C-alpha positions in Angstrom: 132.1 58.6 109.5 131.9 59.0 105.8 128.8 56.9 105.4 127.0 59.0 108.2 127.8 62.2 106.3 126.5 60.6 103.1 123.3 59.5 104.8 122.7 63.0 106.2 123.3 64.5 102.7 120.7 62.1 101.2 118.2 62.9 103.9 118.6 66.7 103.4 118.3 66.3 99.6 115.2 64.1 100.0 113.7 66.8 102.2 114.2 69.4 99.4 112.2 67.1 97.0 109.4 66.6 99.5 105.7 67.4 98.9 106.1 70.6 100.9 108.7 71.8 98.4 106.5 70.9 95.5 103.6 72.7 97.2 105.8 75.8 97.5 106.5 75.6 93.8 102.7 75.4 93.1 102.3 78.5 95.3 104.9 80.3 93.2 103.0 79.3 90.1 99.7 80.6 91.4 101.4 83.8 92.4 102.8 84.2 88.9 99.4 83.6 87.4 97.9 86.3 89.7 100.6 88.7 88.8 100.0 88.0 85.1 96.2 88.7 85.7 97.1 92.2 87.0 99.6 92.9 84.2 97.3 91.7 81.5 94.3 93.5 82.8 96.1 96.8 82.5 98.1 96.1 79.3 97.4 97.9 76.1 95.1 95.2 74.8 93.8 94.1 78.2 90.5 94.4 79.9 90.0 94.9 83.6 87.9 91.8 83.6 91.1 89.8 83.7 91.2 90.7 87.4 88.1 88.6 88.0 90.0 85.5 89.2 91.5 87.7 92.0 88.1 89.0 93.1 85.9 86.4 94.8 82.2 87.2 95.0 81.3 89.1 98.2 84.9 90.2 98.8 85.7 93.9 98.8 88.9 95.6 97.7 90.2 98.7 99.5 90.9 101.4 97.0 92.8 104.6 97.4 92.9 106.1 93.9 93.0 109.8 93.2 93.3 109.8 89.4 91.4 106.7 88.4 88.7 106.4 91.1 86.4 108.7 92.9 87.8 108.3 96.4 89.0 105.9 99.0 86.8 103.1 100.1 85.8 99.5 99.8 84.6 98.3 96.4 83.3 95.0 95.2 85.1 93.3 92.4 82.5 94.2 89.8 82.7 97.8 90.7 86.5 97.8 90.5 86.3 96.2 87.0 83.8 98.8 85.8 85.8 101.7 87.2 89.0 100.5 85.5 87.3 99.6 82.2 85.8 103.1 82.0 89.0 104.9 82.9 91.1 102.8 80.4 88.5 103.4 77.6 88.5 107.1 78.3 92.3 107.1 78.4 92.6 105.6 74.9 96.2 104.5 74.3 97.8 103.1 77.5 100.2 100.5 78.7 101.3 99.2 82.1 104.9 98.7 83.1 105.2 96.3 86.0 108.2 96.4 88.2 110.1 93.1 88.3 108.9 90.6 90.9 110.9 90.0 94.0 113.0 86.8 94.3 111.8 86.0 97.8 109.4 83.2 98.5 105.8 84.4 99.0 105.4 84.2 102.8 102.7 86.9 103.3 100.9 89.5 101.2 102.6 90.3 98.0 102.8 93.7 96.4 102.8 94.2 92.6 104.1 97.6 91.7 103.9 99.3 88.3 103.2 102.4 86.3 100.1 102.8 84.2 100.8 105.3 81.3 98.0 106.9 79.5 98.7 108.9 76.4 95.6 111.0 75.6 94.9 114.3 73.9 95.6 116.1 77.1 99.1 114.8 77.4 100.7 111.8 79.1 99.5 110.8 82.6 101.7 108.4 84.7 100.2 106.6 87.7 102.3 104.6 90.0 100.1 101.7 91.2 100.4 99.1 94.0 98.3 96.0 94.1 98.3 93.9 97.3 97.6 90.2 96.8 96.8 88.0 99.8 96.6 84.2 99.9 93.1 82.7 99.7 93.6 78.9 100.2 95.6 77.7 97.2 95.1 80.9 95.2 95.5 84.7 95.6 93.0 87.5 95.9 93.4 91.3 95.4 92.8 93.0 98.7 94.1 96.5 98.1 95.0 98.9 95.2 96.4 102.4 95.6 98.2 105.1 93.8 101.6 106.0 95.1 102.8 109.6 95.6 
């Protein structure tokens, strides 16, 4: 009976080291890279163009922004980058505080939450932002961005 239990343990452990497990690790890495793109795009030294890898050509992003954007709607990636770059340039000194990522495995769309803080001559503006990332093959794409509250 001891050998049977040992064989079962070995089979279970071998399953954890399977290509599917390695693939899951790769997905975690691509999600981390996508998250970094969002954080770096809004960082104090960042440029919105860093979102480009998350914005495939011809794909539109649903925006619901009161402070940064003109209104709700669907925007192409280039439009979103220009909108953010203009707002960040007008803002002057700014930084983005991303909420810590969840520890669960990425099974569906992932939400990156954070606060964009703009310190201008008119005072400090805080905008709580949510970015929805969806799988696109082996990578992730930005499908939605909105202001909370």
